[in-house]
One Martini backbone bead per residue (centre of mass of N, CA, C, O) as a GRO file, in nm:
protein
  194
    1MET     BB    1   1.496   1.267   0.549
    2GLY     BB    2   1.320   1.217   0.833
    3ASN     BB    3   1.090   1.341   0.679
    4LEU     BB    4   0.787   1.422   0.544
    5TRP     BB    5   0.709   1.390   0.196
    6VAL     BB    6   0.608   1.547  -0.120
    7ALA     BB    7   0.553   1.427  -0.448
    8GLU     BB    8   0.449   1.652  -0.716
    9SER     BB    9   0.240   1.722  -0.966
   10ARG     BB   10   0.087   2.024  -1.037
   11HIS     BB   11   0.244   2.258  -0.911
   12GLU     BB   12   0.226   2.589  -0.820
   13ASN     BB   13   0.408   2.851  -0.875
   14GLU     BB   14   0.479   3.190  -0.859
   15LYS     BB   15   0.426   3.206  -1.192
   16GLY     BB   16   0.194   2.974  -1.257
   17GLU     BB   17   0.344   2.716  -1.286
   18GLU     BB   18   0.348   2.376  -1.361
   19ILE     BB   19   0.507   2.150  -1.133
   20ILE     BB   20   0.749   1.975  -0.987
   21VAL     BB   21   0.746   1.873  -0.634
   22VAL     BB   22   0.926   1.898  -0.314
   23ILE     BB   23   0.751   1.878  -0.002
   24PRO     BB   24   0.646   1.919   0.290
   25TRP     BB   25   0.377   1.791   0.433
   26ASP     BB   26   0.265   2.036   0.592
   27GLU     BB   27   0.259   2.226   0.349
   28TRP     BB   28   0.084   2.051   0.164
   29TRP     BB   29  -0.162   2.026   0.349
   30GLN     BB   30  -0.232   2.326   0.362
   31LEU     BB   31  -0.277   2.355   0.057
   32SER     BB   32  -0.502   2.138   0.036
   33LEU     BB   33  -0.710   2.284   0.225
   34LYS     BB   34  -0.718   2.544   0.012
   35ASP     BB   35  -0.824   2.377  -0.215
   36SER     BB   36  -1.095   2.432  -0.451
   37SER     BB   37  -1.097   2.144  -0.624
   38ASN     BB   38  -1.161   1.893  -0.451
   39SER     BB   39  -0.958   1.694  -0.370
   40GLN     BB   40  -0.855   1.356  -0.383
   41ILE     BB   41  -0.723   1.184  -0.099
   42ALA     BB   42  -0.491   0.900  -0.099
   43LEU     BB   43  -0.337   0.671   0.124
   44LEU     BB   44  -0.124   0.415  -0.020
   45PRO     BB   45   0.021   0.143   0.060
   46LEU     BB   46   0.248  -0.074   0.011
   47GLN     BB   47   0.310  -0.370  -0.017
   48LEU     BB   48   0.528  -0.551   0.158
   49ASP     BB   49   0.688  -0.679  -0.083
   50ILE     BB   50   0.727  -0.405  -0.230
   51ARG     BB   51   0.850  -0.242   0.000
   52ALA     BB   52   1.110  -0.421   0.014
   53GLU     BB   53   1.201  -0.314  -0.287
   54PHE     BB   54   1.206  -0.023  -0.199
   55ASN     BB   55   1.424   0.245  -0.288
   56SER     BB   56   1.436   0.538  -0.121
   57THR     BB   57   1.696   0.670  -0.223
   58VAL     BB   58   1.630   0.660  -0.526
   59ALA     BB   59   1.357   0.798  -0.513
   60TRP     BB   60   1.460   1.063  -0.395
   61GLU     BB   61   1.656   1.132  -0.625
   62TYR     BB   62   1.444   1.144  -0.844
   63ALA     BB   63   1.257   1.356  -0.726
   64ARG     BB   64   1.476   1.579  -0.702
   65SER     BB   65   1.547   1.581  -1.014
   66MET     BB   66   1.235   1.681  -1.084
   67SER     BB   67   1.240   1.931  -0.939
   68GLY     BB   68   1.096   2.199  -1.136
   69LYS     BB   69   0.970   2.058  -1.346
   70PRO     BB   70   0.753   2.024  -1.582
   71TYR     BB   71   0.466   1.955  -1.665
   72GLY     BB   72   0.308   1.721  -1.907
   73PHE     BB   73   0.182   1.893  -2.153
   74HIS     BB   74   0.324   1.778  -2.405
   75ASN     BB   75   0.205   1.459  -2.332
   76MET     BB   76  -0.086   1.435  -2.225
   77ILE     BB   77  -0.266   1.370  -2.486
   78PHE     BB   78  -0.086   1.099  -2.549
   79SER     BB   79  -0.151   0.903  -2.297
   80TRP     BB   80  -0.454   0.805  -2.438
   81ILE     BB   81  -0.336   0.771  -2.739
   82ASP     BB   82  -0.306   0.431  -2.906
   83THR     BB   83  -0.530   0.466  -3.120
   84VAL     BB   84  -0.710   0.571  -3.385
   85ALA     BB   85  -1.030   0.508  -3.243
   86ASP     BB   86  -1.060   0.369  -2.927
   87ASN     BB   87  -1.009   0.642  -2.716
   88TYR     BB   88  -1.263   0.799  -2.783
   89PRO     BB   89  -1.507   0.985  -2.695
   90GLN     BB   90  -1.810   1.049  -2.764
   91PRO     BB   91  -1.763   1.232  -3.068
   92LEU     BB   92  -1.468   1.185  -3.065
   93ASP     BB   93  -1.196   1.257  -3.294
   94ALA     BB   94  -0.936   1.338  -3.497
   95HIS     BB   95  -1.097   1.556  -3.649
   96LEU     BB   96  -1.175   1.721  -3.400
   97VAL     BB   97  -0.895   1.764  -3.291
   98ILE     BB   98  -0.782   1.928  -3.534
   99SER     BB   99  -0.989   2.151  -3.514
  100VAL     BB  100  -0.920   2.249  -3.229
  101VAL     BB  101  -0.618   2.292  -3.272
  102SER     BB  102  -0.648   2.503  -3.496
  103ILE     BB  103  -0.805   2.712  -3.336
  104TRP     BB  104  -0.614   2.733  -3.091
  105THR     BB  105  -0.369   2.830  -3.256
  106ARG     BB  106  -0.502   3.107  -3.327
  107VAL     BB  107  -0.573   3.205  -3.033
  108GLN     BB  108  -0.310   3.028  -2.883
  109PRO     BB  109  -0.002   2.985  -2.991
  110ALA     BB  110   0.175   2.937  -2.737
  111TYR     BB  111   0.008   2.709  -2.617
  112ALA     BB  112   0.019   2.519  -2.860
  113ALA     BB  113   0.324   2.481  -2.865
  114ASN     BB  114   0.330   2.349  -2.579
  115MET     BB  115   0.104   2.123  -2.606
  116TRP     BB  116   0.187   2.000  -2.929
  117ASN     BB  117   0.411   2.079  -3.133
  118GLU     BB  118   0.662   1.952  -3.001
  119ALA     BB  119   0.546   1.662  -2.988
  120LEU     BB  120   0.495   1.629  -3.292
  121ASN     BB  121   0.785   1.671  -3.376
  122LYS     BB  122   0.900   1.427  -3.229
  123ARG     BB  123   0.729   1.216  -3.395
  124LEU     BB  124   0.875   1.325  -3.676
  125GLY     BB  125   1.176   1.439  -3.638
  126THR     BB  126   1.134   1.743  -3.576
  127GLU     BB  127   1.161   2.113  -3.586
  128ASP     BB  128   0.970   2.405  -3.550
  129LEU     BB  129   0.696   2.328  -3.637
  130ASP     BB  130   0.404   2.406  -3.717
  131LEU     BB  131   0.103   2.284  -3.767
  132TYR     BB  132   0.118   2.309  -4.081
  133GLY     BB  133   0.396   2.172  -4.105
  134ILE     BB  134   0.308   1.908  -3.975
  135LEU     BB  135   0.094   1.833  -4.185
  136GLU     BB  136   0.286   1.825  -4.425
  137GLU     BB  137   0.481   1.609  -4.307
  138THR     BB  138   0.275   1.388  -4.271
  139GLU     BB  139   0.210   1.361  -4.570
  140ARG     BB  140   0.502   1.309  -4.668
  141CYS     BB  141   0.516   1.037  -4.480
  142GLY     BB  142   0.228   0.880  -4.511
  143ILE     BB  143   0.047   0.996  -4.276
  144THR     BB  144  -0.182   1.044  -4.045
  145PHE     BB  145  -0.292   1.223  -3.785
  146ASP     BB  146  -0.397   0.980  -3.617
  147GLN     BB  147  -0.124   0.830  -3.632
  148LEU     BB  148   0.052   1.044  -3.497
  149LEU     BB  149  -0.095   1.034  -3.214
  150THR     BB  150   0.007   0.716  -3.162
  151ILE     BB  151   0.283   0.794  -3.102
  152PRO     BB  152   0.493   0.726  -2.868
  153GLU     BB  153   0.637   0.816  -2.601
  154GLN     BB  154   0.968   0.903  -2.508
  155ASP     BB  155   1.167   0.905  -2.233
  156GLU     BB  156   1.417   1.067  -2.383
  157TRP     BB  157   1.259   1.309  -2.419
  158VAL     BB  158   1.340   1.660  -2.457
  159TYR     BB  159   1.235   1.963  -2.389
  160SER     BB  160   1.277   2.303  -2.384
  161ASP     BB  161   1.186   2.279  -2.051
  162GLY     BB  162   1.227   1.972  -2.036
  163LYS     BB  163   1.121   1.721  -1.883
  164SER     BB  164   0.817   1.535  -1.949
  165THR     BB  165   0.555   1.472  -1.698
  166THR     BB  166   0.313   1.311  -1.565
  167CYS     BB  167   0.177   1.205  -1.281
  168VAL     BB  168   0.179   0.897  -1.330
  169ALA     BB  169   0.463   0.879  -1.462
  170PHE     BB  170   0.620   0.985  -1.222
  171ILE     BB  171   0.553   0.754  -1.026
  172LEU     BB  172   0.637   0.514  -1.204
  173GLU     BB  173   0.934   0.605  -1.234
  174MET     BB  174   0.997   0.593  -0.937
  175TYR     BB  175   0.936   0.293  -0.906
  176LEU     BB  176   1.139   0.199  -1.112
  177GLU     BB  177   1.390   0.320  -0.974
  178ALA     BB  178   1.316   0.164  -0.689
  179GLY     BB  179   1.239  -0.156  -0.785
  180VAL     BB  180   0.924  -0.266  -0.796
  181PHE     BB  181   0.933  -0.431  -1.090
  182GLY     BB  182   1.173  -0.589  -1.138
  183SER     BB  183   1.169  -0.814  -1.402
  184ILE     BB  184   0.966  -0.599  -1.569
  185ALA     BB  185   1.120  -0.327  -1.619
  186ASN     BB  186   1.213  -0.375  -1.931
  187SER     BB  187   0.904  -0.359  -2.055
  188PHE     BB  188   0.930  -0.058  -2.044
  189LYS     BB  189   0.916   0.211  -2.266
  190SER     BB  190   0.667   0.424  -2.185
  191LEU     BB  191   0.536   0.596  -1.922
  192ASN     BB  192   0.378   0.829  -2.086
  193SER     BB  193   0.179   0.588  -2.220
  194LEU     BB  194   0.005   0.480  -1.962
   0.00000   0.00000   0.00000
């Protein structure tokens, strides 16, 4: 371990897929300098008391276990929707979301299946339903589409291409594994919903 490493989600691999990666600092820095997206990079040390609780061995093991796993596209849109109406910027609401999802499903069905169908199936306890099957099942269950969107991601859900985690959830789960949350660690239900 004696070298400086970067664990990052949304790293593009050779196939163009965005994945979680653990790479040496020097390699990551060179890639960052070439990145045309104008990324904002801030190195923020943990407070001394939190750093004292940080188990770097466990954090390293967690990061390595996630290396190569897909970025959390499955649950990305659900990470900020936790109420029926209060999380949407104007004029967005669940009605517009379902309209966009429906159109997108027709235009790019494979992308739609990856982006939300599997996650919506998880929330319903179903498998392999397409968007229209999901809507039928939602109605059969007596919930609305906007209520379905608010069902929190469960950390134990594993998608067809592996565990799915967004950038913030990846770091928070590493902190959780490393022990920085101490006595409040058990109060986290789903890091992907933070």
